[in-house]
N, C-alpha and C positions, 0 to 999 in steps of 0.2 A: 454814484448810485443813490447815496442818501438824499441828494437834492432831487433826483428823479422821483423817488418814492414820496417825498414831501409834496411835490407837484401833483402826483397821482392822488395822494390822500386829500389834498385841497380840492381837486376837481370832483372827486367822489362826494365829498361833504357838500359842496355847492349844488351838485345835481340832486342829491338825496333831499336837500332842503326844499327843492322845487316841487310843490304838490302836483304840478302837471306831469312831471316825470313819473312819480309814484303811481299816479292815477292811470296814465296812458300806457306805460310800459310794464308795470308789475301788477297793480291791483285789478285793472280791467281784464287782462287775460285770465287771471285766476278766477274771476267772477263770471265773465261773459260767456266763456266756453262751457263751463258747467251748467250755466243757466240755459244756454242753447241746447246742450245735451239733454237736460231735464225736460225742456220743451219737446224735443224729439221723442223722448221716452213716453211722455204724457200723450203725445199724438198717436204713437203706436198702440198704447194701452186703450186709448179712446176708440181707435179703429178696430182693435180686436174685440172690444166690448160691443161695438156696433154690429160686428159681423156675427157674434155669438148669440146676441139677444135681439132677434128680429121678430117683430109683431106685424102682421099684415091684416088689413081689412079685405076680405074676399067677396067679390060680387060674381057669383057663378050663374051665368045665364044659359048654361048648356045642360047641365044635369045628366050628361051621358056618361058612358063607360070611360072615355078617354079623359074627361075632366076629373072624374073620380080617381083615375090613375095618377094624374098630375098632383092632385091633393095628397095622395098617399106618398108621393115623392117628397113633397114639402114636409109632411109629418115625419118621415124617416130622417130628414135633415135637421129636425129640431125646431122648425118654424112654428111659431104660435099663430094660429089662424082664428080670426074673428069673422064668422059668417055674417055678412051684411048684404046678402043677395036681394033682400027686399028693398034696398035703397038704390037710387040713381047716384052715379059718381059725383055729380054736382052738389048733391045734398051733403055728402061726406066731406067735400071740400070746405063747406061752410061750417059744418059741425064735426070737424075732425077730432077724434079722441087723441090726446097727446101720446098714448101708448102705441098708436099705429105708426109704423115706419113707412109702409108703402100700401097703396090701394091697388089691388090686382083685380082686373076685370077680364073674365073669360067670356068670349062672345057666344051667342046661341048656336052657331054652326061649328063649334070646336070639334066635337067628336065626328060629325058627318064629314067634314073636310079631311080629317086625318084618315078616316076609314076609306075614303075615296081618292087617296093619294094626291090630295090637294094641299094648299097651304092656308094658314089662318093666323090672324094677328091677336096676340094677347097684350093688353095694355097695362103698363106699370105707371102709376101716378105717385110722384114724390113731391110733397108739399115743402117748399123751401122756406125756411124762416131765419136761420142763422147763417146760411150759405157756407157752412163749414164742410170739411171732408167727411165728417161723421154722418151727415145727412145723405150723402151719395152712396156710402158703403152698402146699406141694406139692399138697394136696387141692384147694385153690382153683384152682390152675393146671390140674390135671387136669379139674376141673369145667368150666372154660372150653373145654377141648378137647372134652369130651363134648358141650357145648352146640353146638359147631360141627358135630359128627357128627350130633347130633339134628336140627339145621337141615337138614342134607343129606337125612336121611330124610323130613322134613316136605316139603321141596321135591319129592322124588320122588313122594310121595303126591298133592301138589297138581297136579303135572304130569299124573299119570294121571287125576285127576278133572276137571281143567280144561286140556285140551291146547292150547287156543287162547289162554291167558293166561299171563303170567309169574307164577311162584310168589309173588314178593314183592308183586305187585298184589293177588292173592287174599288173602294173609295180612294186608295193610295197606290196607284200603279207604279209610282216612283217614290222611293224613300231616300232621304238625304242623311248621310252621316258626316258630321263636321267635327273632327277631333284634332287636337293639337299634337305636334311632334316637337319634343324638346330633347336636344342632344342625341338625336337618332332614335329616341324611344317614343312610342305612341302613348299619349296620355288618354286613357279610356274614359269616356263619359264626361269629358271636360272640353268645352268649346273654346276656340281662341278668344271669343268675346269675353268670356268669364275671366280668363287669365289677364286680358288687357285691362279690364275694369279693376281687378284686384291689384294689379301692378301699379296702376295709376294712383290708387288710394294709398298704397303702402310706400311707394318710392317717391311720390311727389309732395306729400304733405309736409315733411320736414323741410325740404328746400323752400316751399312756399312760405312756411312760417319764418324761415330765415330771411326771405326776401322782405317781409314786413319788418323784421328786426333791423335789417340793413337800412331801410328807409328811416326808421325812428332813431337809430344810433347815429346815422349820418346827420340827420336834422339836429340831434343833440350836440354833436361835435361842432357843427357849423355855428349854431347859436351860442355855444360856449365862448368861441373866439369873438363873435360879433358883440356879445354882451360885455366882454372885457373892453372892447373898443368904445361901445356906446356909453358905458359907465366910467370911462376914462381911468380904468384900473390897469389896463395893459401897460401903460407907460411906467407905472410903479413896479409892475412885475418884471419888466425888462431891465430895470435899473438894479434889481437885486443881484447878489453874487451867485447867480445861477446861469449856466450856459443856456443859450437860446435853444439848442437841441433838446436839453432837458425839459424846457417848457413845452416844446412841440410834442415830444414823446410822452410827457406827463399828461397832456390833454388827451392824446390818443389812448394812453393806458387807462385813464380814468373812465373813459367811455366804454372801453373793453370790459372793465370790471363790472360796471353797471349793466352792460349788455349780457354778461353771463347770468346775472340774477334774473334779468328779463327773460332770457332763454329758458331758464328753469321754470319761471312762472308760465310761460307759453306752453311748454311741454306738459306741465302738470294739468293745465286747463284743457289743452288740446287732446290729451290722452282720454279724458272723460268724454269729450265730444266725439272722438273717433269710435270709441266703444259704443256710444249711443247710435251713431250712424250705422255701425256694423250690425246692430240688432235689427235695423230696418231693412238690411240688404238680404236678398235671397241667397247671395253667394257668401254670406258670412262664414259658412263652414268650409270654404275652399282654403286649404292650407298650401301655400306656395312651396314650402319646404318639402312637403311630401311628394311633390311632382318635380323636384329637382331644381327649384328656383329660390333656394335660400341664399341670402346675401353672404358673400365671402368676407373673411376678416380683412383681406386686402382692400376690397371695395368699400367697406365701412371706414377704414383708415383714410382712404383717398377722399371720401366724402367729407370727413371731418377736416382734413387739411384744406380742401377747396373752400369749405364754409368759413374757416378761420381766415384764410387769405382774402376771401371776398370781403369779409368784415373789415380787415385792416386796410384793404384797397379803398373801400367806400369811406372809411374814416379819414384816410389821408386826403382823398379828394374833397371831402367835406371841410376839413380844416383849411385846405388851400382856398376853397371858395369862400368860407367864412372870413378868412383873413383879408379878402378883397372888399368886403362889404362894410358899410358904415354903421349899420344898426341891426338889431335882431330881425325886424320885419323884412329888411332887404335880404338878409341871409336866408330866411325861410322861403321867400319868394324865389331866390336864385336856386335853392335846393330842388325846386320843382323840376329843373332840367335833369336831375339825376334819377328821377323816377322812371323815365322811359327806358334807359339802358338796363335798369334792374328788373322791371316787371315784364316788358315786352318779350324778351327771350324766354323767360320762364313760362309765360303763357303759351307761346308758340311751340316750345318743346314739349309741353304737356299734351298737345294735340297731334303732333307729327314727329317722326324721327328726323334728326338733322340731315341724314343722308337723302331724305326725300325732298329737301328744299333745293332751290337753284344754288349753284356754286357761289354766286354773288352774295346771296343771303347767308349761306354758310360762312363765308368769309367775315361778314359783319358780326355774326353771332360768336365766332371764334375770337374776334377782336375785342369783344366785350368781356372783361374779366369776371363779371358777375354771372355769366352763363354756365360756368363750369360746375357749380354745385348741382344744377339740374342734370347736366350731362353725367356727373359722377353718380347720381342717384339711379340712373338707368344702368350705368356700367357695373353697379353692384350685382346685378342679375345677369347681364350679358357677358361680362368678363372682358369687354373691350376697353382695356386700360390705357392703351397707347395715346389716344387723344387727351386723356386726363393727365397723364404724366407731362406731356408737352404743355398742357394748359397750366399746370402748377408752375412750371418754369416761367411761362409767360406772366402768370399772376405775380410771381416774385419780382420779375423785372419791372412790371408795371407799378407795383407798390413801391419799390425802391425809387423809381423815377419820380413818383408823386411825392414821396417823403423828401427826396433831395430837393425837389422844386419848392416844396413848402419850407424846408430848412433854409434854403437860400433866401426865401422871402423873409423868414424870421430873423436871419442874420443881418439884415439891412434895416434902415429906418423906413423903408417903404411899407413895412408892416403897419406903420402908424399913419402914413400919408396917403397910401393908395386906397381908394374907396369907390365902391359901386353903390350908388344910391338909387333905389327903385321907389319912386314916388310918383303920384299923379301930377302931371303938369297943370299949371293954372288955366291954361287956355285950351287944353285938349282932354280927351277921355282916355288916351293911351298912356301907359307908364313911361316915364322919361328915364332913360339910362344915361347917367352922367359919370364920366371918369374924371375924378378930381385929384389932382396932384398937389396936396398941401393946401388946398383951397378951404378957407374957413366958411362956416355957415353965415 
């Protein structure tokens, strides 16, 4: 055990000395997610400010009762109105005061058409300069106020046509109530769509972060072995009075230690980002626990187990692939093959439930050991633990098989002679894959 701990300490020191590791796995997550969250918060504040401070240039060509009524609606909503009725719109386009958000033009026949049950067009002109979302917000807010005024006109007409009925009953002969049922109980005023969106945000974020960590940790493990071979230090390490299995487990253990710190960095940065995104969501106030969808202790435990086993499985595969390569560049290129089985199932299971997929696709997903953290994240809420328990057994078997295969490779001299060299051939544009058994450059 002392030798194993020495190997782990050696691996951790070597990885920590690599500035690319600190930058990519620890420093960047701590900085980039808070920066993204701050950008989201700034965007929300900018939108709110644009929606609350609206100044319009009004060209009123009607001067009737209905146009005055519309102006009263704008005043009640807190819109600052600058009367520019003496100007043509084109003149204001050229000499636009920066404080004007939108130019509103009421046509001459506005009141006449409304009084005679006809329709009329009101023009909004938004001059785009920065092409940002803040420029579009004032017109959208004005549009919502116009929709309220339009509804008032519609209600007047419906009342005149159907004096014995409420306008909303005439306008909506069929009403739809779409409510979710959870554990036999109706969840009032909560649609299935809101629950689905909130479930995706809460149950998928951690596994997706873990998927990114799996990729970086596997890349780190593969390049660790490849670097030893490229720098010719693996021969020295293998001649030391340390068992080959200690070297293997030491490399895996070193990456696990670094990955734990990286996971903490990711969760710290991501928590700030999620809170910023929640502030932008209209459903931020939906509490899943209050409607009976709180994750259980068993579900959380199974999620942690599947995440840990996925990490060990990815590292064992990475060490095995890194042992077959000749240099760091070849190891990094070969690790690209591991991205597909890690990310594709995660993305697919975010969109659909596994039971909705064809049986052939289900079999492929179940055969990929990295799929189970995503499945476990859903099982935290659904309580369907049986596939997860079988998956944990499968993950253990898969990981043991990979470690035994890597251990067998480490126990022989093939660890030094077996090489996969991914380089561009001199006469072609495609990478040349060479299996060299003891062949010198």
